[in-house]
A tleap script that builds the chain and sets N, CA, C and O, in Angstrom:
source leaprc.protein.ff14SB
mol = sequence {
  NMET SER ARG ARG ARG GLU PRO ALA VAL LEU
  LEU GLY ALA LEU ALA ILE CYS LEU ALA LEU
  SER VAL VAL GLY ALA HIE ASP ARG CYS THR
  TRP LEU LEU GLU VAL ALA PRO ILE PHE ILE
  GLY MET PRO VAL LEU VAL ALA THR TYR ARG
  ARG PHE PRO LEU THR PRO LEU ALA TYR ARG
  LEU ASN TYR VAL HIE ALA LEU ILE LEU MET
  GLY GLY GLY ARG HIE THR PRO LEU HIE VAL
  PRO PRO GLY TYR TRP CMET
}
set mol.1.N position { 14.423 -2.109 -15.302 }
set mol.1.CA position { 13.325 -1.162 -15.321 }
set mol.1.C position { 13.911 0.248 -15.243 }
set mol.1.O position { 14.830 0.516 -14.469 }
set mol.2.N position { 13.378 1.106 -16.032 }
set mol.2.CA position { 13.831 2.486 -16.076 }
set mol.2.C position { 13.446 3.213 -14.786 }
set mol.2.O position { 12.382 2.969 -14.216 }
set mol.3.N position { 14.319 4.100 -14.341 }
set mol.3.CA position { 14.022 4.861 -13.120 }
set mol.3.C position { 12.819 5.770 -13.291 }
set mol.3.O position { 12.138 6.080 -12.314 }
set mol.4.N position { 12.549 6.197 -14.501 }
set mol.4.CA position { 11.384 7.064 -14.744 }
set mol.4.C position { 10.090 6.264 -14.708 }
set mol.4.O position { 9.042 6.794 -14.339 }
set mol.5.N position { 10.156 5.001 -15.085 }
set mol.5.CA position { 8.956 4.167 -15.128 }
set mol.5.C position { 8.679 3.456 -13.816 }
set mol.5.O position { 7.552 3.023 -13.574 }
set mol.6.N position { 9.684 3.331 -12.970 }
set mol.6.CA position { 9.522 2.561 -11.737 }
set mol.6.C position { 8.377 3.058 -10.856 }
set mol.6.O position { 7.593 2.228 -10.394 }
set mol.7.N position { 8.229 4.362 -10.593 }
set mol.7.CA position { 7.087 4.797 -9.774 }
set mol.7.C position { 5.736 4.428 -10.384 }
set mol.7.O position { 4.804 4.089 -9.655 }
set mol.8.N position { 5.619 4.489 -11.706 }
set mol.8.CA position { 4.353 4.129 -12.359 }
set mol.8.C position { 4.082 2.634 -12.220 }
set mol.8.O position { 2.941 2.228 -11.998 }
set mol.9.N position { 5.120 1.817 -12.350 }
set mol.9.CA position { 4.960 0.370 -12.192 }
set mol.9.C position { 4.581 0.041 -10.755 }
set mol.9.O position { 3.696 -0.782 -10.518 }
set mol.10.N position { 5.241 0.675 -9.798 }
set mol.10.CA position { 4.911 0.445 -8.388 }
set mol.10.C position { 3.480 0.888 -8.081 }
set mol.10.O position { 2.774 0.226 -7.319 }
set mol.11.N position { 3.058 1.987 -8.661 }
set mol.11.CA position { 1.692 2.463 -8.441 }
set mol.11.C position { 0.672 1.490 -9.025 }
set mol.11.O position { -0.362 1.232 -8.409 }
set mol.12.N position { 0.952 0.954 -10.198 }
set mol.12.CA position { 0.065 -0.037 -10.805 }
set mol.12.C position { -0.016 -1.308 -9.976 }
set mol.12.O position { -1.100 -1.849 -9.758 }
set mol.13.N position { 1.150 -1.788 -9.511 }
set mol.13.CA position { 1.170 -2.980 -8.657 }
set mol.13.C position { 0.443 -2.715 -7.349 }
set mol.13.O position { -0.230 -3.596 -6.815 }
set mol.14.N position { 0.579 -1.509 -6.839 }
set mol.14.CA position { -0.102 -1.138 -5.596 }
set mol.14.C position { -1.612 -1.150 -5.783 }
set mol.14.O position { -2.341 -1.604 -4.902 }
set mol.15.N position { -2.085 -0.657 -6.917 }
set mol.15.CA position { -3.528 -0.649 -7.190 }
set mol.15.C position { -4.071 -2.069 -7.273 }
set mol.15.O position { -5.161 -2.346 -6.771 }
set mol.16.N position { -3.325 -2.967 -7.900 }
set mol.16.CA position { -3.752 -4.365 -7.986 }
set mol.16.C position { -3.781 -5.002 -6.601 }
set mol.16.O position { -4.748 -5.677 -6.247 }
set mol.17.N position { -2.734 -4.789 -5.823 }
set mol.17.CA position { -2.682 -5.350 -4.463 }
set mol.17.C position { -3.784 -4.772 -3.588 }
set mol.17.O position { -4.352 -5.481 -2.758 }
set mol.18.N position { -4.089 -3.506 -3.763 }
set mol.18.CA position { -5.155 -2.873 -2.989 }
set mol.18.C position { -6.502 -3.508 -3.317 }
set mol.18.O position { -7.310 -3.758 -2.422 }
set mol.19.N position { -6.740 -3.768 -4.598 }
set mol.19.CA position { -7.990 -4.414 -4.997 }
set mol.19.C position { -8.068 -5.837 -4.447 }
set mol.19.O position { -9.136 -6.285 -4.030 }
set mol.20.N position { -6.942 -6.544 -4.444 }
set mol.20.CA position { -6.935 -7.906 -3.913 }
set mol.20.C position { -7.077 -7.939 -2.389 }
set mol.20.O position { -7.614 -8.898 -1.834 }
set mol.21.N position { -6.601 -6.901 -1.720 }
set mol.21.CA position { -6.665 -6.896 -0.262 }
set mol.21.C position { -8.077 -6.698 0.259 }
set mol.21.O position { -8.404 -7.159 1.353 }
set mol.22.N position { -8.914 -6.020 -0.507 }
set mol.22.CA position { -10.289 -5.797 -0.046 }
set mol.22.C position { -11.122 -7.066 -0.201 }
set mol.22.O position { -12.082 -7.273 0.540 }
set mol.23.N position { -10.756 -7.917 -1.165 }
set mol.23.CA position { -11.484 -9.177 -1.356 }
set mol.23.C position { -11.120 -10.116 -0.200 }
set mol.23.O position { -9.949 -10.430 0.009 }
set mol.24.N position { -12.091 -10.538 0.512 }
set mol.24.CA position { -11.855 -11.448 1.629 }
set mol.24.C position { -11.364 -10.761 2.888 }
set mol.24.O position { -10.874 -11.422 3.803 }
set mol.25.N position { -11.489 -9.455 2.948 }
set mol.25.CA position { -11.084 -8.743 4.163 }
set mol.25.C position { -11.977 -9.177 5.323 }
set mol.25.O position { -13.180 -9.375 5.151 }
set mol.26.N position { -11.387 -9.321 6.487 }
set mol.26.CA position { -12.151 -9.781 7.647 }
set mol.26.C position { -13.256 -8.802 8.024 }
set mol.26.O position { -14.377 -9.202 8.335 }
set mol.27.N position { -12.928 -7.529 7.992 }
set mol.27.CA position { -13.905 -6.492 8.332 }
set mol.27.C position { -13.648 -5.299 7.413 }
set mol.27.O position { -12.546 -4.750 7.414 }
set mol.28.N position { -14.638 -4.895 6.637 }
set mol.28.CA position { -14.459 -3.823 5.651 }
set mol.28.C position { -14.177 -2.479 6.312 }
set mol.28.O position { -13.405 -1.681 5.782 }
set mol.29.N position { -14.790 -2.222 7.457 }
set mol.29.CA position { -14.553 -0.954 8.152 }
set mol.29.C position { -13.102 -0.876 8.638 }
set mol.29.O position { -12.446 0.155 8.495 }
set mol.30.N position { -12.617 -1.961 9.205 }
set mol.30.CA position { -11.224 -2.002 9.655 }
set mol.30.C position { -10.285 -1.874 8.468 }
set mol.30.O position { -9.263 -1.192 8.549 }
set mol.31.N position { -10.629 -2.528 7.365 }
set mol.31.CA position { -9.800 -2.436 6.168 }
set mol.31.C position { -9.684 -0.987 5.719 }
set mol.31.O position { -8.593 -0.507 5.409 }
set mol.32.N position { -10.823 -0.293 5.686 }
set mol.32.CA position { -10.816 1.099 5.244 }
set mol.32.C position { -9.974 1.975 6.169 }
set mol.32.O position { -9.237 2.843 5.703 }
set mol.33.N position { -10.080 1.750 7.470 }
set mol.33.CA position { -9.290 2.535 8.418 }
set mol.33.C position { -7.797 2.237 8.288 }
set mol.33.O position { -6.965 3.136 8.411 }
set mol.34.N position { -7.464 0.969 8.037 }
set mol.34.CA position { -6.051 0.596 7.916 }
set mol.34.C position { -5.410 1.140 6.642 }
set mol.34.O position { -4.245 1.538 6.654 }
set mol.35.N position { -6.164 1.157 5.546 }
set mol.35.CA position { -5.576 1.584 4.270 }
set mol.35.C position { -5.821 3.060 3.972 }
set mol.35.O position { -5.407 3.543 2.918 }
set mol.36.N position { -6.469 3.777 4.854 }
set mol.36.CA position { -6.731 5.211 4.635 }
set mol.36.C position { -5.458 6.012 4.369 }
set mol.36.O position { -5.480 6.908 3.526 }
set mol.37.N position { -4.337 5.722 5.061 }
set mol.37.CA position { -3.115 6.476 4.725 }
set mol.37.C position { -2.662 6.286 3.278 }
set mol.37.O position { -2.024 7.171 2.707 }
set mol.38.N position { -2.986 5.145 2.687 }
set mol.38.CA position { -2.640 4.915 1.279 }
set mol.38.C position { -3.456 5.855 0.398 }
set mol.38.O position { -2.931 6.446 -0.546 }
set mol.39.N position { -4.746 5.988 0.714 }
set mol.39.CA position { -5.616 6.863 -0.068 }
set mol.39.C position { -5.260 8.336 0.114 }
set mol.39.O position { -5.646 9.165 -0.710 }
set mol.40.N position { -4.545 8.670 1.156 }
set mol.40.CA position { -4.104 10.044 1.384 }
set mol.40.C position { -2.709 10.262 0.793 }
set mol.40.O position { -2.472 11.243 0.089 }
set mol.41.N position { -1.795 9.343 1.085 }
set mol.41.CA position { -0.402 9.522 0.708 }
set mol.41.C position { -0.086 9.333 -0.760 }
set mol.41.O position { 0.701 10.092 -1.325 }
set mol.42.N position { -0.679 8.341 -1.382 }
set mol.42.CA position { -0.351 8.070 -2.778 }
set mol.42.C position { -0.783 9.196 -3.719 }
set mol.42.O position { -0.010 9.558 -4.606 }
set mol.43.N position { -1.977 9.762 -3.567 }
set mol.43.CA position { -2.300 10.905 -4.437 }
set mol.43.C position { -1.354 12.093 -4.234 }
set mol.43.O position { -1.060 12.821 -5.182 }
set mol.44.N position { -0.884 12.287 -3.019 }
set mol.44.CA position { 0.077 13.367 -2.771 }
set mol.44.C position { 1.389 13.080 -3.507 }
set mol.44.O position { 1.974 13.980 -4.109 }
set mol.45.N position { 1.849 11.830 -3.458 }
set mol.45.CA position { 3.077 11.476 -4.164 }
set mol.45.C position { 2.915 11.626 -5.672 }
set mol.45.O position { 3.837 12.078 -6.352 }
set mol.46.N position { 1.757 11.253 -6.196 }
set mol.46.CA position { 1.511 11.395 -7.635 }
set mol.46.C position { 1.458 12.874 -8.015 }
set mol.46.O position { 2.027 13.275 -9.030 }
set mol.47.N position { 0.782 13.681 -7.207 }
set mol.47.CA position { 0.627 15.108 -7.526 }
set mol.47.C position { 1.950 15.857 -7.458 }
set mol.47.O position { 2.145 16.822 -8.197 }
set mol.48.N position { 2.853 15.439 -6.596 }
set mol.48.CA position { 4.121 16.149 -6.423 }
set mol.48.C position { 5.288 15.481 -7.134 }
set mol.48.O position { 6.438 15.865 -6.921 }
set mol.49.N position { 5.012 14.481 -7.981 }
set mol.49.CA position { 6.080 13.708 -8.614 }
set mol.49.C position { 7.003 14.574 -9.467 }
set mol.49.O position { 8.224 14.443 -9.373 }
set mol.50.N position { 6.455 15.437 -10.280 }
set mol.50.CA position { 7.298 16.242 -11.181 }
set mol.50.C position { 8.071 17.334 -10.443 }
set mol.50.O position { 9.222 17.619 -10.774 }
set mol.51.N position { 7.446 17.930 -9.460 }
set mol.51.CA position { 8.099 19.043 -8.770 }
set mol.51.C position { 9.050 18.580 -7.675 }
set mol.51.O position { 10.118 19.164 -7.493 }
set mol.52.N position { 8.668 17.525 -6.937 }
set mol.52.CA position { 9.482 17.005 -5.837 }
set mol.52.C position { 9.668 15.497 -5.971 }
set mol.52.O position { 9.118 14.743 -5.169 }
set mol.53.N position { 10.427 15.040 -6.960 }
set mol.53.CA position { 10.607 13.593 -7.109 }
set mol.53.C position { 11.442 13.024 -5.953 }
set mol.53.O position { 12.420 13.628 -5.512 }
set mol.54.N position { 11.036 11.873 -5.491 }
set mol.54.CA position { 11.773 11.185 -4.437 }
set mol.54.C position { 12.778 10.228 -5.057 }
set mol.54.O position { 12.764 10.006 -6.268 }
set mol.55.N position { 13.643 9.665 -4.235 }
set mol.55.CA position { 14.598 8.694 -4.732 }
set mol.55.C position { 13.878 7.372 -4.989 }
set mol.55.O position { 12.811 7.130 -4.426 }
set mol.56.N position { 14.455 6.512 -5.837 }
set mol.56.CA position { 13.831 5.199 -6.061 }
set mol.56.C position { 13.671 4.404 -4.762 }
set mol.56.O position { 12.686 3.687 -4.589 }
set mol.57.N position { 14.633 4.531 -3.858 }
set mol.57.CA position { 14.525 3.834 -2.575 }
set mol.57.C position { 13.314 4.318 -1.785 }
set mol.57.O position { 12.621 3.512 -1.165 }
set mol.58.N position { 13.055 5.600 -1.799 }
set mol.58.CA position { 11.907 6.137 -1.061 }
set mol.58.C position { 10.596 5.620 -1.644 }
set mol.58.O position { 9.672 5.301 -0.897 }
set mol.59.N position { 10.505 5.534 -2.974 }
set mol.59.CA position { 9.302 4.993 -3.597 }
set mol.59.C position { 9.131 3.519 -3.249 }
set mol.59.O position { 8.013 3.071 -2.998 }
set mol.60.N position { 10.213 2.768 -3.231 }
set mol.60.CA position { 10.133 1.340 -2.875 }
set mol.60.C position { 9.720 1.155 -1.428 }
set mol.60.O position { 8.913 0.277 -1.120 }
set mol.61.N position { 10.264 1.971 -0.537 }
set mol.61.CA position { 9.897 1.859 0.878 }
set mol.61.C position { 8.443 2.258 1.111 }
set mol.61.O position { 7.763 1.655 1.942 }
set mol.62.N position { 7.964 3.258 0.397 }
set mol.62.CA position { 6.544 3.613 0.475 }
set mol.62.C position { 5.677 2.464 -0.007 }
set mol.62.O position { 4.620 2.203 0.568 }
set mol.63.N position { 6.108 1.780 -1.046 }
set mol.63.CA position { 5.375 0.633 -1.572 }
set mol.63.C position { 5.314 -0.494 -0.541 }
set mol.63.O position { 4.254 -1.076 -0.313 }
set mol.64.N position { 6.441 -0.794 0.071 }
set mol.64.CA position { 6.468 -1.849 1.097 }
set mol.64.C position { 5.588 -1.463 2.281 }
set mol.64.O position { 4.864 -2.305 2.814 }
set mol.65.N position { 5.641 -0.220 2.692 }
set mol.65.CA position { 4.803 0.228 3.805 }
set mol.65.C position { 3.325 0.107 3.460 }
set mol.65.O position { 2.521 -0.287 4.305 }
set mol.66.N position { 2.961 0.444 2.223 }
set mol.66.CA position { 1.568 0.302 1.793 }
set mol.66.C position { 1.148 -1.166 1.803 }
set mol.66.O position { 0.014 -1.480 2.167 }
set mol.67.N position { 2.050 -2.070 1.408 }
set mol.67.CA position { 1.733 -3.499 1.456 }
set mol.67.C position { 1.495 -3.964 2.891 }
set mol.67.O position { 0.602 -4.772 3.145 }
set mol.68.N position { 2.287 -3.459 3.815 }
set mol.68.CA position { 2.099 -3.813 5.227 }
set mol.68.C position { 0.748 -3.306 5.724 }
set mol.68.O position { 0.046 -4.015 6.444 }
set mol.69.N position { 0.386 -2.094 5.346 }
set mol.69.CA position { -0.919 -1.559 5.743 }
set mol.69.C position { -2.055 -2.386 5.155 }
set mol.69.O position { -3.055 -2.632 5.829 }
set mol.70.N position { -1.912 -2.814 3.910 }
set mol.70.CA position { -2.953 -3.642 3.288 }
set mol.70.C position { -3.075 -4.995 3.977 }
set mol.70.O position { -4.180 -5.503 4.162 }
set mol.71.N position { -1.950 -5.573 4.352 }
set mol.71.CA position { -1.997 -6.849 5.083 }
set mol.71.C position { -2.680 -6.698 6.424 }
set mol.71.O position { -3.457 -7.562 6.830 }
set mol.72.N position { -2.394 -5.605 7.117 }
set mol.72.CA position { -3.052 -5.347 8.394 }
set mol.72.C position { -4.531 -5.081 8.230 }
set mol.72.O position { -5.329 -5.462 9.086 }
set mol.73.N position { -4.905 -4.436 7.149 }
set mol.73.CA position { -6.313 -4.157 6.901 }
set mol.73.C position { -7.088 -5.397 6.505 }
set mol.73.O position { -8.262 -5.541 6.846 }
set mol.74.N position { -6.442 -6.278 5.796 }
set mol.74.CA position { -7.137 -7.489 5.358 }
set mol.74.C position { -7.371 -8.459 6.501 }
set mol.74.O position { -8.445 -9.052 6.602 }
set mol.75.N position { -6.392 -8.622 7.350 }
set mol.75.CA position { -6.488 -9.647 8.384 }
set mol.75.C position { -6.867 -9.114 9.758 }
set mol.75.O position { -7.254 -9.903 10.620 }
set mol.76.N position { -6.775 -7.839 9.994 }
set mol.76.CA position { -6.906 -7.200 11.304 }
set mol.76.C position { -5.802 -7.727 12.222 }
set mol.76.O position { -5.346 -8.855 12.035 }
set mol.77.N position { -5.369 -6.960 13.187 }
set mol.77.CA position { -4.236 -7.382 14.014 }
set mol.77.C position { -4.444 -8.721 14.730 }
set mol.77.O position { -3.486 -9.467 14.932 }
set mol.78.N position { -5.659 -9.022 15.104 }
set mol.78.CA position { -5.920 -10.267 15.824 }
set mol.78.C position { -5.858 -11.483 14.915 }
set mol.78.O position { -5.551 -12.578 15.387 }
set mol.79.N position { -6.137 -11.328 13.642 }
set mol.79.CA position { -6.236 -12.463 12.735 }
set mol.79.C position { -5.092 -12.568 11.729 }
set mol.79.O position { -5.239 -13.250 10.715 }
set mol.80.N position { -3.987 -11.930 11.976 }
set mol.80.CA position { -2.827 -12.037 11.087 }
set mol.80.C position { -2.339 -13.480 11.134 }
set mol.80.O position { -2.197 -14.039 12.221 }
set mol.81.N position { -2.080 -14.094 9.985 }
set mol.81.CA position { -1.718 -15.521 9.960 }
set mol.81.C position { -0.629 -15.948 10.957 }
set mol.81.O position { -0.821 -16.957 11.636 }
set mol.82.N position { 0.522 -15.225 11.085 }
set mol.82.CA position { 1.488 -15.681 12.102 }
set mol.82.C position { 0.929 -15.571 13.525 }
set mol.82.O position { 1.410 -16.260 14.425 }
set mol.83.N position { -0.070 -14.722 13.740 }
set mol.83.CA position { -0.653 -14.573 15.061 }
set mol.83.C position { -1.437 -15.786 15.516 }
set mol.83.O position { -1.684 -15.947 16.711 }
set mol.84.N position { -1.835 -16.644 14.584 }
set mol.84.CA position { -2.590 -17.838 14.957 }
set mol.84.C position { -1.767 -18.778 15.832 }
set mol.84.O position { -2.301 -19.395 16.753 }
set mol.85.N position { -0.477 -18.889 15.550 }
set mol.85.CA position { 0.333 -19.835 16.299 }
set mol.85.C position { 1.161 -19.191 17.387 }
set mol.85.O position { 1.849 -19.896 18.126 }
set mol.86.N position { 1.119 -17.852 17.514 }
set mol.86.CA position { 1.917 -17.195 18.561 }
set mol.86.C position { 1.178 -17.204 19.879 }
set mol.86.O position { 1.690 -16.697 20.877 }
savepdb mol mol.pdb
quit
């Protein structure tokens, strides 16, 4: 994958994962509160991409962090699957 295309691919995958995370969310209000940083941070990264591009590692780490936030929003901290057996 080209380094120029990687942020766009990650953003597209993030949008798909975000749409999937809201389906079946335990509580929609909690989901919205958990994923709110994504709705704030990602537009900032898109708006500043040309002037202040980050490294590919930084974009990947932001993507992983957004996935963690989506998982927390979908399941809520009490209902996270590994939490059932802990």
